[in-house]
N, CA and C atoms of all chains as a GROMACS GRO file, in nm:
protein
  606
    1MET      N    1 -14.939  13.744   0.290
    1MET     CA    2 -15.058  13.787   0.217
    1MET      C    3 -15.164  13.676   0.226
    2ARG      N    4 -15.284  13.716   0.267
    2ARG     CA    5 -15.391  13.615   0.277
    2ARG      C    6 -15.443  13.582   0.138
    3ASN      N    7 -15.499  13.462   0.124
    3ASN     CA    8 -15.552  13.425  -0.007
    3ASN      C    9 -15.666  13.325   0.007
    4ASP      N   10 -15.745  13.318  -0.099
    4ASP     CA   11 -15.861  13.229  -0.100
    4ASP      C   12 -15.839  13.111  -0.195
    5ILE      N   13 -15.716  13.076  -0.216
    5ILE     CA   14 -15.689  12.969  -0.313
    5ILE      C   15 -15.751  12.835  -0.272
    6PRO      N   16 -15.744  12.796  -0.144
    6PRO     CA   17 -15.808  12.668  -0.108
    6PRO      C   18 -15.958  12.667  -0.142
    7ASP      N   19 -16.026  12.779  -0.115
    7ASP     CA   20 -16.170  12.786  -0.146
    7ASP      C   21 -16.192  12.783  -0.297
    8LYS      N   22 -16.109  12.856  -0.369
    8LYS     CA   23 -16.123  12.858  -0.515
    8LYS      C   24 -16.098  12.718  -0.573
    9ARG      N   25 -16.000  12.650  -0.517
    9ARG     CA   26 -15.972  12.514  -0.565
    9ARG      C   27 -16.089  12.421  -0.535
   10ALA      N   28 -16.148  12.442  -0.419
   10ALA     CA   29 -16.262  12.357  -0.382
   10ALA      C   30 -16.378  12.380  -0.479
   11GLU      N   31 -16.395  12.507  -0.518
   11GLU     CA   32 -16.504  12.539  -0.613
   11GLU      C   33 -16.482  12.470  -0.747
   12THR      N   34 -16.355  12.466  -0.788
   12THR     CA   35 -16.325  12.407  -0.920
   12THR      C   36 -16.286  12.259  -0.911
   13ASP      N   37 -16.287  12.208  -0.788
   13ASP     CA   38 -16.255  12.066  -0.764
   13ASP      C   39 -16.117  12.029  -0.820
   14GLU      N   40 -16.020  12.111  -0.786
   14GLU     CA   41 -15.883  12.087  -0.834
   14GLU      C   42 -15.792  12.053  -0.715
   15SER      N   43 -15.696  11.970  -0.741
   15SER     CA   44 -15.594  11.943  -0.639
   15SER      C   45 -15.485  12.050  -0.649
   16GLN      N   46 -15.399  12.054  -0.550
   16GLN     CA   47 -15.285  12.147  -0.557
   16GLN      C   48 -15.200  12.116  -0.679
   17ALA      N   49 -15.184  11.986  -0.707
   17ALA     CA   50 -15.101  11.946  -0.821
   17ALA      C   51 -15.164  11.992  -0.953
   18ASP      N   52 -15.297  11.983  -0.964
   18ASP     CA   53 -15.366  12.029  -1.085
   18ASP      C   54 -15.341  12.178  -1.106
   19LEU      N   55 -15.361  12.253  -0.997
   19LEU     CA   56 -15.344  12.398  -1.007
   19LEU      C   57 -15.198  12.433  -1.040
   20ALA      N   58 -15.106  12.364  -0.974
   20ALA     CA   59 -14.964  12.390  -0.997
   20ALA      C   60 -14.930  12.367  -1.144
   21ALA      N   61 -14.980  12.257  -1.200
   21ALA     CA   62 -14.950  12.227  -1.340
   21ALA      C   63 -15.012  12.332  -1.432
   22ALA      N   64 -15.128  12.381  -1.394
   22ALA     CA   65 -15.198  12.477  -1.481
   22ALA      C   66 -15.126  12.612  -1.486
   23VAL      N   67 -15.063  12.652  -1.375
   23VAL     CA   68 -14.998  12.783  -1.374
   23VAL      C   69 -14.846  12.772  -1.384
   24GLY      N   70 -14.795  12.650  -1.395
   24GLY     CA   71 -14.652  12.633  -1.424
   24GLY      C   72 -14.559  12.644  -1.307
   25VAL      N   73 -14.603  12.600  -1.190
   25VAL     CA   74 -14.514  12.595  -1.074
   25VAL      C   75 -14.524  12.457  -1.011
   26THR      N   76 -14.450  12.436  -0.903
   26THR     CA   77 -14.456  12.306  -0.838
   26THR      C   78 -14.573  12.302  -0.738
   27ARG      N   79 -14.612  12.180  -0.704
   27ARG     CA   80 -14.720  12.166  -0.605
   27ARG      C   81 -14.678  12.228  -0.471
   28GLN      N   82 -14.549  12.215  -0.441
   28GLN     CA   83 -14.499  12.271  -0.315
   28GLN      C   84 -14.516  12.423  -0.310
   29THR      N   85 -14.505  12.487  -0.426
   29THR     CA   86 -14.522  12.633  -0.430
   29THR      C   87 -14.668  12.670  -0.401
   30ILE      N   88 -14.761  12.596  -0.460
   30ILE     CA   89 -14.902  12.622  -0.431
   30ILE      C   90 -14.930  12.599  -0.283
   31ASN      N   91 -14.875  12.492  -0.228
   31ASN     CA   92 -14.894  12.461  -0.087
   31ASN      C   93 -14.839  12.574   0.001
   32ALA      N   94 -14.721  12.625  -0.035
   32ALA     CA   95 -14.659  12.733   0.044
   32ALA      C   96 -14.742  12.861   0.036
   33ILE      N   97 -14.800  12.888  -0.081
   33ILE     CA   98 -14.885  13.007  -0.095
   33ILE      C   99 -15.010  12.991  -0.009
   34GLU      N  100 -15.073  12.874  -0.016
   34GLU     CA  101 -15.195  12.852   0.061
   34GLU      C  102 -15.170  12.863   0.211
   35ARG      N  103 -15.052  12.819   0.253
   35ARG     CA  104 -15.018  12.826   0.396
   35ARG      C  105 -14.962  12.962   0.435
   36GLU      N  106 -14.961  13.056   0.337
   36GLU     CA  107 -14.916  13.194   0.358
   36GLU      C  108 -14.770  13.198   0.405
   37ARG      N  109 -14.692  13.103   0.355
   37ARG     CA  110 -14.549  13.104   0.385
   37ARG      C  111 -14.470  13.162   0.268
   38TYR      N  112 -14.536  13.180   0.157
   38TYR     CA  113 -14.468  13.234   0.038
   38TYR      C  114 -14.564  13.326  -0.037
   39ASP      N  115 -14.517  13.449  -0.063
   39ASP     CA  116 -14.595  13.543  -0.143
   39ASP      C  117 -14.555  13.529  -0.289
   40PRO      N  118 -14.651  13.500  -0.376
   40PRO     CA  119 -14.615  13.480  -0.517
   40PRO      C  120 -14.573  13.610  -0.584
   41SER      N  121 -14.503  13.597  -0.695
   41SER     CA  122 -14.470  13.714  -0.776
   41SER      C  123 -14.600  13.769  -0.836
   42LEU      N  124 -14.592  13.892  -0.886
   42LEU     CA  125 -14.710  13.951  -0.952
   42LEU      C  126 -14.753  13.864  -1.070
   43GLU      N  127 -14.654  13.815  -1.143
   43GLU     CA  128 -14.682  13.732  -1.261
   43GLU      C  129 -14.762  13.607  -1.222
   44LEU      N  130 -14.719  13.541  -1.115
   44LEU     CA  131 -14.789  13.420  -1.072
   44LEU      C  132 -14.925  13.455  -1.013
   45ALA      N  133 -14.931  13.566  -0.940
   45ALA     CA  134 -15.060  13.607  -0.882
   45ALA      C  135 -15.162  13.634  -0.993
   46PHE      N  136 -15.117  13.700  -1.099
   46PHE     CA  137 -15.207  13.725  -1.212
   46PHE      C  138 -15.246  13.594  -1.280
   47ALA      N  139 -15.150  13.503  -1.292
   47ALA     CA  140 -15.180  13.374  -1.355
   47ALA      C  141 -15.285  13.298  -1.274
   48LEU      N  142 -15.274  13.305  -1.142
   48LEU     CA  143 -15.371  13.236  -1.056
   48LEU      C  144 -15.509  13.300  -1.070
   49ALA      N  145 -15.511  13.434  -1.069
   49ALA     CA  146 -15.640  13.503  -1.085
   49ALA      C  147 -15.701  13.471  -1.220
   50ASP      N  148 -15.619  13.468  -1.322
   50ASP     CA  149 -15.666  13.436  -1.457
   50ASP      C  150 -15.720  13.292  -1.462
   51HIS      N  151 -15.651  13.205  -1.393
   51HIS     CA  152 -15.694  13.065  -1.392
   51HIS      C  153 -15.833  13.050  -1.328
   52PHE      N  154 -15.856  13.126  -1.222
   52PHE     CA  155 -15.986  13.118  -1.155
   52PHE      C  156 -16.088  13.215  -1.215
   53ASP      N  157 -16.044  13.282  -1.322
   53ASP     CA  158 -16.132  13.373  -1.396
   53ASP      C  159 -16.191  13.480  -1.304
   54CYS      N  160 -16.105  13.542  -1.227
   54CYS     CA  161 -16.150  13.649  -1.138
   54CYS      C  162 -16.040  13.755  -1.128
   55ARG      N  163 -16.067  13.858  -1.052
   55ARG     CA  164 -15.967  13.964  -1.036
   55ARG      C  165 -15.866  13.921  -0.930
   56ILE      N  166 -15.749  13.982  -0.936
   56ILE     CA  167 -15.641  13.943  -0.844
   56ILE      C  168 -15.682  13.969  -0.699
   57GLU      N  169 -15.758  14.078  -0.677
   57GLU     CA  170 -15.798  14.108  -0.539
   57GLU      C  171 -15.908  14.016  -0.488
   58ASP      N  172 -15.965  13.936  -0.579
   58ASP     CA  173 -16.062  13.834  -0.535
   58ASP      C  174 -15.989  13.710  -0.480
   59VAL      N  175 -15.862  13.701  -0.513
   59VAL     CA  176 -15.784  13.584  -0.467
   59VAL      C  177 -15.692  13.623  -0.351
   60PHE      N  178 -15.631  13.741  -0.363
   60PHE     CA  179 -15.532  13.782  -0.262
   60PHE      C  180 -15.578  13.907  -0.186
   61GLU      N  181 -15.539  13.909  -0.061
   61GLU     CA  182 -15.570  14.026   0.022
   61GLU      C  183 -15.448  14.054   0.109
   62PRO      N  184 -15.401  14.181   0.108
   62PRO     CA  185 -15.281  14.210   0.186
   62PRO      C  186 -15.306  14.195   0.335
   63ASP      N  187 -15.200  14.162   0.409
   63ASP     CA  188 -15.211  14.156   0.555
   63ASP      C  189 -15.236  14.295   0.609
   64ASP      N  190 -15.301  14.303   0.724
   64ASP     CA  191 -15.327  14.433   0.787
   64ASP      C  192 -15.197  14.495   0.836
   65MET      N  193 -16.420  12.910  -1.491
   65MET     CA  194 -16.275  12.887  -1.491
   65MET      C  195 -16.219  12.902  -1.632
   66SER      N  196 -16.104  12.961  -1.644
   66SER     CA  197 -16.041  12.978  -1.774
   66SER      C  198 -15.998  12.843  -1.829
   67GLU      N  199 -15.983  12.840  -1.960
   67GLU     CA  200 -15.931  12.718  -2.021
   67GLU      C  201 -15.780  12.716  -2.011
   68HIS      N  202 -15.728  12.618  -1.944
   68HIS     CA  203 -15.582  12.606  -1.931
   68HIS      C  204 -15.544  12.463  -1.961
   69THR      N  205 -15.435  12.448  -2.029
   69THR     CA  206 -15.383  12.316  -2.053
   69THR      C  207 -15.246  12.305  -1.989
   70THR      N  208 -15.208  12.185  -1.952
   70THR     CA  209 -15.077  12.163  -1.893
   70THR      C  210 -14.977  12.138  -2.003
   71SER      N  211 -14.887  12.234  -2.023
   71SER     CA  212 -14.788  12.216  -2.129
   71SER      C  213 -14.677  12.125  -2.080
   72ALA      N  214 -14.602  12.072  -2.177
   72ALA     CA  215 -14.490  11.985  -2.142
   72ALA      C  216 -14.389  12.059  -2.056
   73ALA      N  217 -14.381  12.193  -2.078
   73ALA     CA  218 -14.282  12.271  -2.005
   73ALA      C  219 -14.312  12.282  -1.856
   74THR      N  220 -14.434  12.257  -1.818
   74THR     CA  221 -14.469  12.273  -1.677
   74THR      C  222 -14.520  12.143  -1.615
   75ARG      N  223 -14.524  12.034  -1.691
   75ARG     CA  224 -14.579  11.909  -1.639
   75ARG      C  225 -14.491  11.857  -1.525
   76PRO      N  226 -14.551  11.833  -1.407
   76PRO     CA  227 -14.470  11.792  -1.292
   76PRO      C  228 -14.388  11.668  -1.316
   77SER      N  229 -14.446  11.568  -1.385
   77SER     CA  230 -14.372  11.443  -1.406
   77SER      C  231 -14.249  11.469  -1.492
   78SER      N  232 -14.260  11.556  -1.593
   78SER     CA  233 -14.145  11.589  -1.677
   78SER      C  234 -14.038  11.660  -1.595
   79ARG      N  235 -14.083  11.754  -1.512
   79ARG     CA  236 -13.988  11.829  -1.428
   79ARG      C  237 -13.911  11.734  -1.338
   80LYS      N  238 -13.984  11.641  -1.275
   80LYS     CA  239 -13.919  11.546  -1.185
   80LYS      C  240 -13.819  11.459  -1.261
   81ARG      N  241 -13.860  11.416  -1.380
   81ARG     CA  242 -13.774  11.327  -1.458
   81ARG      C  243 -13.643  11.397  -1.494
   82TYR      N  244 -13.653  11.520  -1.542
   82TYR     CA  245 -13.532  11.591  -1.583
   82TYR      C  246 -13.446  11.630  -1.463
   83LYS      N  247 -13.511  11.660  -1.350
   83LYS     CA  248 -13.433  11.687  -1.228
   83LYS      C  249 -13.356  11.563  -1.187
   84ARG      N  250 -13.424  11.448  -1.198
   84ARG     CA  251 -13.360  11.321  -1.162
   84ARG      C  252 -13.239  11.295  -1.253
   85ILE      N  253 -13.254  11.324  -1.381
   85ILE     CA  254 -13.142  11.305  -1.475
   85ILE      C  255 -13.026  11.398  -1.438
   86ALA      N  256 -13.060  11.525  -1.412
   86ALA     CA  257 -12.956  11.624  -1.381
   86ALA      C  258 -12.879  11.584  -1.255
   87TYR      N  259 -12.952  11.554  -1.148
   87TYR     CA  260 -12.884  11.521  -1.022
   87TYR      C  261 -12.819  11.383  -1.031
   88GLY      N  262 -12.876  11.294  -1.113
   88GLY     CA  263 -12.814  11.163  -1.135
   88GLY      C  264 -12.678  11.179  -1.200
   89LEU      N  265 -12.669  11.269  -1.297
   89LEU     CA  266 -12.540  11.295  -1.363
   89LEU      C  267 -12.438  11.350  -1.264
   90LEU      N  268 -12.485  11.441  -1.179
   90LEU     CA  269 -12.394  11.498  -1.079
   90LEU      C  270 -12.346  11.390  -0.983
   91GLY      N  271 -12.440  11.307  -0.935
   91GLY     CA  272 -12.403  11.201  -0.841
   91GLY      C  273 -12.306  11.102  -0.904
   92ALA      N  274 -12.332  11.066  -1.030
   92ALA     CA  275 -12.245  10.971  -1.099
   92ALA      C  276 -12.106  11.030  -1.118
   93SER      N  277 -12.101  11.161  -1.146
   93SER     CA  278 -11.971  11.225  -1.168
   93SER      C  279 -11.890  11.230  -1.039
   94ILE      N  280 -11.957  11.255  -0.927
   94ILE     CA  281 -11.886  11.257  -0.797
   94ILE      C  282 -11.836  11.117  -0.764
   95LEU      N  283 -11.920  11.018  -0.791
   95LEU     CA  284 -11.879  10.878  -0.768
   95LEU      C  285 -11.758  10.843  -0.854
   96ALA      N  286 -11.762  10.888  -0.980
   96ALA     CA  287 -11.649  10.860  -1.071
   96ALA      C  288 -11.521  10.924  -1.020
   97LEU      N  289 -11.533  11.044  -0.964
   97LEU     CA  290 -11.416  11.112  -0.910
   97LEU      C  291 -11.358  11.033  -0.793
   98TRP      N  292 -11.445  10.989  -0.704
   98TRP     CA  293 -11.399  10.911  -0.588
   98TRP      C  294 -11.331  10.781  -0.633
   99ILE      N  295 -11.394  10.714  -0.728
   99ILE     CA  296 -11.337  10.588  -0.777
   99ILE      C  297 -11.203  10.616  -0.844
  100GLY      N  298 -11.197  10.723  -0.923
  100GLY     CA  299 -11.073  10.760  -0.990
  100GLY      C  300 -10.960  10.783  -0.891
  101ILE      N  301 -10.992  10.851  -0.781
  101ILE     CA  302 -10.891  10.876  -0.677
  101ILE      C  303 -10.850  10.743  -0.611
  102ALA      N  304 -10.952  10.659  -0.584
  102ALA     CA  305 -10.926  10.532  -0.513
  102ALA      C  306 -10.838  10.438  -0.594
  103VAL      N  307 -10.856  10.437  -0.727
  103VAL     CA  308 -10.778  10.343  -0.810
  103VAL      C  309 -10.659  10.414  -0.876
  104ASP      N  310 -10.627  10.532  -0.824
  104ASP     CA  311 -10.510  10.606  -0.871
  104ASP      C  312 -10.520  10.646  -1.019
  105ARG      N  313 -10.644  10.673  -1.065
  105ARG     CA  314 -10.664  10.728  -1.201
  105ARG      C  315 -10.727  10.866  -1.185
  106PHE      N  316 -10.651  10.952  -1.121
  106PHE     CA  317 -10.703  11.082  -1.081
  106PHE      C  318 -10.750  11.167  -1.200
  107VAL      N  319 -10.668  11.171  -1.306
  107VAL     CA  320 -10.702  11.254  -1.422
  107VAL      C  321 -10.832  11.205  -1.486
  108LEU      N  322 -10.844  11.072  -1.500
  108LEU     CA  323 -10.968  11.017  -1.557
  108LEU      C  324 -11.088  11.050  -1.469
  109GLY      N  325 -11.068  11.039  -1.338
  109GLY     CA  326 -11.175  11.071  -1.243
  109GLY      C  327 -11.220  11.215  -1.256
  110VAL      N  328 -11.123  11.306  -1.265
  110VAL     CA  329 -11.157  11.448  -1.279
  110VAL      C  330 -11.227  11.474  -1.413
  111ALA      N  331 -11.179  11.406  -1.519
  111ALA     CA  332 -11.241  11.425  -1.652
  111ALA      C  333 -11.388  11.380  -1.647
  112LEU      N  334 -11.413  11.267  -1.584
  112LEU     CA  335 -11.551  11.218  -1.573
  112LEU      C  336 -11.635  11.310  -1.485
  113TYR      N  337 -11.572  11.363  -1.381
  113TYR     CA  338 -11.641  11.456  -1.290
  113TYR      C  339 -11.683  11.582  -1.366
  114TRP      N  340 -11.590  11.636  -1.445
  114TRP     CA  341 -11.622  11.755  -1.525
  114TRP      C  342 -11.731  11.723  -1.628
  115ALA      N  343 -11.718  11.605  -1.690
  115ALA     CA  344 -11.818  11.568  -1.791
  115ALA      C  345 -11.957  11.559  -1.727
  116GLY      N  346 -11.963  11.500  -1.608
  116GLY     CA  347 -12.092  11.489  -1.539
  116GLY      C  348 -12.147  11.625  -1.503
  117GLY      N  349 -12.061  11.713  -1.454
  117GLY     CA  350 -12.105  11.848  -1.419
  117GLY      C  351 -12.154  11.923  -1.542
  118LEU      N  352 -12.080  11.906  -1.653
  118LEU     CA  353 -12.120  11.970  -1.778
  118LEU      C  354 -12.256  11.914  -1.824
  119GLY      N  355 -12.271  11.782  -1.812
  119GLY     CA  356 -12.397  11.719  -1.850
  119GLY      C  357 -12.513  11.772  -1.768
  120MET      N  358 -12.489  11.788  -1.639
  120MET     CA  359 -12.595  11.843  -1.553
  120MET      C  360 -12.633  11.983  -1.598
  121GLY      N  361 -12.531  12.064  -1.626
  121GLY     CA  362 -12.557  12.200  -1.671
  121GLY      C  363 -12.634  12.201  -1.803
  122LEU      N  364 -12.598  12.111  -1.893
  122LEU     CA  365 -12.667  12.105  -2.023
  122LEU      C  366 -12.813  12.062  -2.006
  123VAL      N  367 -12.836  11.966  -1.917
  123VAL     CA  368 -12.975  11.922  -1.891
  123VAL      C  369 -13.055  12.039  -1.835
  124GLN      N  370 -12.995  12.110  -1.740
  124GLN     CA  371 -13.066  12.223  -1.679
  124GLN      C  372 -13.094  12.333  -1.781
  125ARG      N  373 -12.999  12.352  -1.870
  125ARG     CA  374 -13.011  12.462  -1.966
  125ARG      C  375 -13.106  12.428  -2.081
  126PHE      N  376 -13.099  12.304  -2.129
  126PHE     CA  377 -13.169  12.272  -2.253
  126PHE      C  378 -13.288  12.178  -2.236
  127SER      N  379 -13.320  12.139  -2.114
  127SER     CA  380 -13.436  12.050  -2.097
  127SER      C  381 -13.562  12.126  -2.141
  128PRO      N  382 -13.659  12.054  -2.196
  128PRO     CA  383 -13.781  12.121  -2.244
  128PRO      C  384 -13.872  12.167  -2.130
  129VAL      N  385 -13.838  12.132  -2.008
  129VAL     CA  386 -13.920  12.174  -1.894
  129VAL      C  387 -13.840  12.270  -1.807
  130GLU      N  388 -13.911  12.357  -1.737
  130GLU     CA  389 -13.845  12.445  -1.640
  130GLU      C  390 -13.825  12.365  -1.512
  131LEU      N  391 -13.698  12.345  -1.475
  131LEU     CA  392 -13.671  12.258  -1.360
  131LEU      C  393 -13.699  12.327  -1.227
  132TYR      N  394 -13.693  12.459  -1.227
  132TYR     CA  395 -13.710  12.531  -1.101
  132TYR      C  396 -13.815  12.640  -1.121
  133ASP      N  397 -13.900  12.659  -1.023
  133ASP     CA  398 -14.000  12.766  -1.035
  133ASP      C  399 -13.956  12.886  -0.950
  134GLU      N  400 -14.044  12.986  -0.942
  134GLU     CA  401 -14.004  13.112  -0.878
  134GLU      C  402 -13.976  13.095  -0.729
  135ARG      N  403 -14.045  13.001  -0.663
  135ARG     CA  404 -14.018  12.979  -0.521
  135ARG      C  405 -13.879  12.920  -0.501
  136ASP      N  406 -13.837  12.832  -0.591
  136ASP     CA  407 -13.700  12.778  -0.584
  136ASP      C  408 -13.599  12.892  -0.593
  137GLY      N  409 -13.627  12.988  -0.682
  137GLY     CA  410 -13.537  13.103  -0.696
  137GLY      C  411 -13.534  13.187  -0.570
  138THR      N  412 -13.651  13.207  -0.509
  138THR     CA  413 -13.657  13.285  -0.386
  138THR      C  414 -13.579  13.216  -0.274
  139ILE      N  415 -13.597  13.084  -0.264
  139ILE     CA  416 -13.525  13.007  -0.162
  139ILE      C  417 -13.374  13.021  -0.182
  140SER      N  418 -13.330  13.009  -0.308
  140SER     CA  419 -13.186  13.021  -0.337
  140SER      C  420 -13.133  13.159  -0.299
  141ARG      N  421 -13.211  13.262  -0.333
  141ARG     CA  422 -13.167  13.399  -0.300
  141ARG      C  423 -13.155  13.418  -0.149
  142LYS      N  424 -13.255  13.366  -0.074
  142LYS     CA  425 -13.250  13.383   0.072
  142LYS      C  426 -13.134  13.304   0.131
  143ALA      N  427 -13.110  13.183   0.079
  143ALA     CA  428 -13.000  13.102   0.130
  143ALA      C  429 -12.866  13.171   0.099
  144SER      N  430 -12.855  13.229  -0.021
  144SER     CA  431 -12.732  13.300  -0.058
  144SER      C  432 -12.710  13.420   0.033
  145GLN      N  433 -12.818  13.490   0.060
  145GLN     CA  434 -12.811  13.609   0.146
  145GLN      C  435 -12.763  13.570   0.286
  146THR      N  436 -12.821  13.463   0.339
  146THR     CA  437 -12.782  13.417   0.473
  146THR      C  438 -12.635  13.375   0.474
  147THR      N  439 -12.593  13.303   0.368
  147THR     CA  440 -12.454  13.259   0.360
  147THR      C  441 -12.360  13.378   0.358
  148MET      N  442 -12.393  13.479   0.277
  148MET     CA  443 -12.308  13.598   0.269
  148MET      C  444 -12.304  13.670   0.403
  149ASN      N  445 -12.417  13.675   0.473
  149ASN     CA  446 -12.419  13.742   0.604
  149ASN      C  447 -12.330  13.669   0.704
  150VAL      N  448 -12.338  13.536   0.705
  150VAL     CA  449 -12.256  13.456   0.797
  150VAL      C  450 -12.108  13.482   0.770
  151PHE      N  451 -12.070  13.475   0.642
  151PHE     CA  452 -11.928  13.491   0.610
  151PHE      C  453 -11.882  13.637   0.623
  152ALA      N  454 -11.975  13.730   0.614
  152ALA     CA  455 -11.939  13.870   0.638
  152ALA      C  456 -11.896  13.887   0.784
  153TYR      N  457 -11.972  13.826   0.875
  153TYR     CA  458 -11.933  13.832   1.016
  153TYR      C  459 -11.800  13.762   1.040
  154VAL      N  460 -11.783  13.646   0.977
  154VAL     CA  461 -11.658  13.570   0.992
  154VAL      C  462 -11.540  13.656   0.943
  155PHE      N  463 -11.560  13.722   0.827
  155PHE     CA  464 -11.453  13.801   0.766
  155PHE      C  465 -11.425  13.928   0.847
  156VAL      N  466 -11.531  14.001   0.879
  156VAL     CA  467 -11.515  14.132   0.943
  156VAL      C  468 -11.463  14.117   1.087
  157LEU      N  469 -11.513  14.017   1.157
  157LEU     CA  470 -11.470  13.999   1.296
  157LEU      C  471 -11.348  13.907   1.308
  158GLY      N  472 -11.348  13.801   1.227
  158GLY     CA  473 -11.243  13.699   1.241
  158GLY      C  474 -11.106  13.745   1.196
  159THR      N  475 -11.099  13.819   1.085
  159THR     CA  476 -10.968  13.859   1.031
  159THR      C  477 -10.892  13.950   1.128
  160PRO      N  478 -10.951  14.063   1.171
  160PRO     CA  479 -10.875  14.146   1.266
  160PRO      C  480 -10.853  14.075   1.399
  161GLY      N  481 -10.950  13.992   1.439
  161GLY     CA  482 -10.935  13.919   1.565
  161GLY      C  483 -10.817  13.824   1.560
  162GLY      N  484 -10.806  13.750   1.450
  162GLY     CA  485 -10.694  13.656   1.434
  162GLY      C  486 -10.562  13.729   1.430
  163LEU      N  487 -10.558  13.840   1.356
  163LEU     CA  488 -10.433  13.918   1.346
  163LEU      C  489 -10.393  13.976   1.482
  164ALA      N  490 -10.494  14.020   1.558
  164ALA     CA  491 -10.465  14.076   1.691
  164ALA      C  492 -10.407  13.969   1.782
  165LEU      N  493 -10.464  13.848   1.774
  165LEU     CA  494 -10.411  13.738   1.856
  165LEU      C  495 -10.268  13.704   1.817
  166GLN      N  496 -10.241  13.709   1.688
  166GLN     CA  497 -10.105  13.681   1.639
  166GLN      C  498 -10.007  13.787   1.689
  167GLU      N  499 -10.049  13.915   1.678
  167GLU     CA  500  -9.961  14.025   1.720
  167GLU      C  501  -9.934  14.021   1.870
  168SER      N  502 -10.034  13.975   1.945
  168SER     CA  503 -10.015  13.970   2.090
  168SER      C  504  -9.931  13.850   2.132
  169GLY      N  505  -9.902  13.762   2.036
  169GLY     CA  506  -9.817  13.646   2.066
  169GLY      C  507  -9.892  13.529   2.127
  170LEU      N  508 -10.026  13.539   2.134
  170LEU     CA  509 -10.104  13.431   2.195
  170LEU      C  510 -10.112  13.310   2.104
  171VAL      N  511 -10.119  13.333   1.973
  171VAL     CA  512 -10.127  13.222   1.879
  171VAL      C  513 -10.036  13.249   1.760
  172THR      N  514 -10.000  13.143   1.693
  172THR     CA  515  -9.931  13.156   1.565
  172THR      C  516 -10.027  13.109   1.458
  173LEU      N  517 -10.069  13.204   1.373
  173LEU     CA  518 -10.170  13.170   1.273
  173LEU      C  519 -10.111  13.081   1.164
  174PRO      N  520 -10.183  12.976   1.126
  174PRO     CA  521 -10.134  12.891   1.017
  174PRO      C  522 -10.154  12.960   0.883
  175GLY      N  523 -10.086  12.911   0.783
  175GLY     CA  524 -10.099  12.969   0.649
  175GLY      C  525 -10.241  12.962   0.597
  176GLU      N  526 -10.315  12.860   0.642
  176GLU     CA  527 -10.455  12.846   0.597
  176GLU      C  528 -10.539  12.968   0.635
  177PHE      N  529 -10.504  13.032   0.747
  177PHE     CA  530 -10.580  13.150   0.789
  177PHE      C  531 -10.573  13.259   0.682
  178TYR      N  532 -10.452  13.281   0.632
  178TYR     CA  533 -10.436  13.386   0.530
  178TYR      C  534 -10.501  13.344   0.397
  179GLY      N  535 -10.492  13.214   0.366
  179GLY     CA  536 -10.559  13.165   0.246
  179GLY      C  537 -10.709  13.185   0.254
  180ALA      N  538 -10.766  13.151   0.370
  180ALA     CA  539 -10.911  13.167   0.388
  180ALA      C  540 -10.950  13.314   0.383
  181THR      N  541 -10.865  13.399   0.443
  181THR     CA  542 -10.894  13.543   0.445
  181THR      C  543 -10.896  13.600   0.303
  182TRP      N  544 -10.795  13.563   0.223
  182TRP     CA  545 -10.790  13.615   0.086
  182TRP      C  546 -10.905  13.558   0.002
  183THR      N  547 -10.942  13.433   0.030
  183THR     CA  548 -11.055  13.374  -0.043
  183THR      C  549 -11.184  13.450  -0.012
  184LEU      N  550 -11.206  13.476   0.117
  184LEU     CA  551 -11.326  13.552   0.155
  184LEU      C  552 -11.324  13.692   0.095
  185PHE      N  553 -11.205  13.753   0.095
  185PHE     CA  554 -11.192  13.885   0.035
  185PHE      C  555 -11.233  13.880  -0.112
  186GLY      N  556 -11.185  13.776  -0.182
  186GLY     CA  557 -11.221  13.760  -0.324
  186GLY      C  558 -11.371  13.742  -0.342
  187VAL      N  559 -11.432  13.663  -0.254
  187VAL     CA  560 -11.577  13.640  -0.263
  187VAL      C  561 -11.652  13.773  -0.248
  188PHE      N  562 -11.608  13.856  -0.152
  188PHE     CA  563 -11.679  13.982  -0.130
  188PHE      C  564 -11.651  14.083  -0.241
  189VAL      N  565 -11.536  14.075  -0.305
  189VAL     CA  566 -11.510  14.161  -0.422
  189VAL      C  567 -11.606  14.124  -0.535
  190VAL      N  568 -11.621  13.993  -0.558
  190VAL     CA  569 -11.714  13.947  -0.662
  190VAL      C  570 -11.857  13.987  -0.626
  191PHE      N  571 -11.892  13.971  -0.498
  191PHE     CA  572 -12.026  14.010  -0.454
  191PHE      C  573 -12.050  14.159  -0.479
  192GLY      N  574 -11.951  14.242  -0.444
  192GLY     CA  575 -11.966  14.386  -0.463
  192GLY      C  576 -11.983  14.422  -0.610
  193ALA      N  577 -11.903  14.359  -0.696
  193ALA     CA  578 -11.911  14.386  -0.839
  193ALA      C  579 -12.048  14.342  -0.893
  194SER      N  580 -12.092  14.225  -0.848
  194SER     CA  581 -12.222  14.173  -0.891
  194SER      C  582 -12.335  14.263  -0.844
  195HIS      N  583 -12.322  14.310  -0.719
  195HIS     CA  584 -12.424  14.399  -0.662
  195HIS      C  585 -12.433  14.528  -0.743
  196LEU      N  586 -12.317  14.585  -0.778
  196LEU     CA  587 -12.315  14.707  -0.858
  196LEU      C  588 -12.380  14.684  -0.995
  197TYR      N  589 -12.346  14.571  -1.055
  197TYR     CA  590 -12.398  14.537  -1.188
  197TYR      C  591 -12.552  14.534  -1.186
  198TYR      N  592 -12.606  14.464  -1.088
  198TYR     CA  593 -12.752  14.451  -1.085
  198TYR      C  594 -12.821  14.579  -1.037
  199LYS      N  595 -12.749  14.658  -0.957
  199LYS     CA  596 -12.805  14.785  -0.911
  199LYS      C  597 -12.827  14.880  -1.028
  200GLN      N  598 -12.732  14.876  -1.123
  200GLN     CA  599 -12.744  14.963  -1.240
  200GLN      C  600 -12.853  14.917  -1.336
  201ARG      N  601 -12.892  14.791  -1.324
  201ARG     CA  602 -12.991  14.737  -1.420
  201ARG      C  603 -13.126  14.710  -1.357
  202THR      N  604 -13.142  14.749  -1.229
  202THR     CA  605 -13.269  14.722  -1.162
  202THR      C  606 -13.332  14.853  -1.116
   0.00000   0.00000   0.00000
């Protein structure tokens, strides 16, 4: 699943570790999501969208 | 951006610290077992080994931080699945193959073969029961 987390992080000037701590996962998990090696659970996807104050589809986009 | 604070339950430094304690207990318990065997105090070594394992479990269960996140769980599930697949092939192909070789007189199977076969059978019985249990609840 594609995602805009790196861009969103850049907008908020957060590191992967900052974001990981904010949504309750490890930095490695955020890194794996950004590299599209791991698809987050719905719960985590919603937490990320909530963190960036946007809709889930503004952060994630399914692969074609 | 929403207002979010980093709770103690998710703070990376806390998670690392408690993981270090948990794995430290496990490592110390294994070391104690080895030393116990080496100095011929086997029972004491096993008691310390169990205590360390219990301590690790208690740290994992009662630490104020979540030691593992959802990706850790996914990794464990995939690793378990791969392990079960490997041993399924070993069991399904190896057991009749070994018995056929024995019947043909080419080899004499050691007792360990039957022990391993029954152990694998037990593992797959537990897997089947577990699978049924979660199938009914998912």
